[in-house]
C-alpha positions, -999 to 999 in steps of 0.1 A, spaced: -185 10 150 -197 -9 181 -178 -40 191 -197 -70 205 -198 -73 243 -165 -86 256 -147 -81 223 -129 -50 235 -110 -72 260 -98 -96 233 -75 -88 205 -79 -95 168 -49 -107 148 -40 -92 115 -9 -107 99 1 -119 134 -2 -84 148 -26 -80 177 -53 -54 172 -74 -41 201 -103 -17 205 -81 14 204 -72 5 169 -108 10 157 -114 40 180 -84 59 166 -94 50 131 -127 67 136 -112 99 150 -122 124 124 -95 149 133 -65 124 131 -51 109 100 -49 72 96 -18 56 111 4 31 95 -13 2 113 -47 14 100 -35 14 64 -18 -20 69 -50 -34 82 -70 -20 53 -44 -34 28 -44 -68 46 -82 -69 42 -80 -60 5 -54 -87 -1 -76 -113 17 -106 -104 -4 -85 -110 -36 -73 -144 -23 -108 -155 -12 -125 -144 -43 -99 -151 -70 -124 -165 -94 -146 -134 -93 -116 -111 -99 -105 -133 -128 -140 -135 -144 -144 -98 -143 -109 -93 -157 -97 -73 -128 -60 -68 -130 -39 -91 -108 -27 -69 -79 -17 -68 -43 -11 -42 -16 22 -37 0 29 -34 38 36 2 48 72 -5 58 82 -18 23 84 15 5 95 34 36 124 11 42 133 8 5 137 45 3 162 44 32 198 35 22 205 23 58 175 -1 57 174 -11 20 209 -25 16 230 -51 34 259 -37 54 284 -59 35 290 -51 -1 295 -79 -27 323 -72 -52 320 -36 -41 283 -33 -49 254 -26 -27 230 -56 -23 194 -53 -13 184 -69 20 167 -102 16 133 -91 29 129 -69 -3 139 -97 -27 118 -122 -8 88 -98 -11 93 -96 -49 97 -134 -51 65 -140 -31 82 -157 -2 68 -133 24 36 -114 29 17 -107 7 31 -139 -8 26 -128 -45 54 -131 -70 58 -99 -89 53 -102 -126 37 -137 -122 10 -137 -95 5 -99 -98 10 -73 -125 4 -43 -103 14 -35 -67 0 -7 -46 16 12 -17 14 43 4 44 61 19 50 94 36 59 123 14 94 133 21 89 171 20 57 172 40 38 152 65 12 138 41 7 103 27 12 97 -10 -1 67 -28 16 47 -56 5 22 -83 35 3 -96 26 -13 -129 52 -40 -135 44 -48 -171 41 -12 -182 72 -2 -161 53 28 -147 47 43 -113 16 64 -109 16 88 -80 -16 96 -61 -17 129 -42 -50 139 -27 -40 169 -6 -54 200 -22 -27 224 -8 4 206 -21 20 207 -55 22 175 -75 59 181 -80 69 183 -43 78 146 -39 93 141 -74 129 134 -62 116 108 -38 95 91 -65 124 92 -90 146 75 -65 120 48 -61 117 44 -99 154 34 -100 152 13 -69 123 -8 -81 141 -15 -114 173 -25 -97 153 -47 -71 135 -65 -99 167 -73 -117 185 -84 -86 156 -105 -74 156 -124 -108 192 -134 -101 208 -111 -128 236 -88 -121 224 -52 -121 255 -38 -140 251 -64 -168 215 -54 -176 204 -22 -194 187 -4 -166 156 17 -176 139 33 -146 102 31 -143 83 60 -159 65 83 -135 31 99 -140 7 117 -117 -29 106 -115 -53 132 -127 -89 141 -117 -86 127 -82 -108 136 -52 -90 162 -32 -92 170 5 -87 203 22 -76 186 54 -43 167 59 -60 143 83 -82 129 55 -53 120 33 -50 84 46 -87 75 42 -88 92 8 -58 73 -5 -69 39 8 -103 43 -10 -88 58 -41 -63 29 -45 -91 4 -38 -112 20 -65 -82 21 -89 -74 -16 -83 -110 -25 -91 -112 -1 -121 -139 19 -105 -140 53 -121 -167 70 -100 -150 83 -68 -175 110 -60 -183 95 -26 -147 101 -16 -150 137 -2 -145 156 30 -182 156 39 -182 118 37 -148 112 53 -161 101 87 -185 76 72 -157 62 50 -136 57 82 -165 39 100 -172 17 70 -135 8 66 -133 1 104 -163 -23 101 -149 -40 70 -115 -47 87 -132 -60 118 -156 -83 99 -128 -96 77 -106 -107 106 -130 -115 134 -137 -149 120 -101 -157 115 -93 -146 151 -122 -162 169 -134 -190 146 -164 -189 123 
C-alpha cells in the first residue's frame, strides 16, 4: 500500500486510537503475524461497513452481527480483569465494561440479543502463541471455534473455550439484571468449525482468521482464496481497506 504524499506524517484515527504509517507497514510484513491493533482495525472497519450499509445487510438477510475489540475476550478470560475487586453478597461481579458492552453502551454499541444475534472475536490460544477465532451465536447458545493453524490440534484450547462458554452465559444473565444463582445456568455449546483454510505458518493465522470470520459473517462459503500463497495479497488488500475506510473520517470527505 502506498500512502498519499504527506499522509505518513499525519495519523488516522480508529476508535479514537491514532494510527500512523508504521501500522500499515507492519501489517504488510509477510513474516510477522498481525498484531492486536491490526485485528482491531480490521474489526472496526467491518463494524463500520455494517452500520453504513444496514439496509443492504437486511435486504440480503445477512445475520445481525458485530466484531468485538481484542481486549474483550482476553480480559474476560482473566479473573483479575473480569471481576470487580469487591464482592457483592460474597459473589463475584463482572466489571462494568463487560456489562456495558453487552448492553450496547460502549463500542461497538450493539445490544446483544437485540441489535445483534452473533458476535465475533479473536483471542490468543492459551497453550500456544497462535490466534483462535470465535463465533458466539446468542440465540443458538453456541460458540464455534475457528483454528486455522495446520500444526495444532483442535482440542488444545478446549479448557479455555469451556471457561468462556460459562463466562458468556453468566455475563448475559448478570447484564440482564437477573441474579446468576437464581437462573438455571446452561453454558454455551462448543463446536469446532470444519473444512477451514489451513496455514502452515503461524504468522499467517491473524490474516486467515480475519478473512475467515468476515466470510462467515457474510455467509460466504468459498474461502479458496484464503491460502498461504495469497496471504501477502490479503494483507495488502486489508491494509488498503482499513485506510480507505478511516481516511475520510480522519481528514474529511
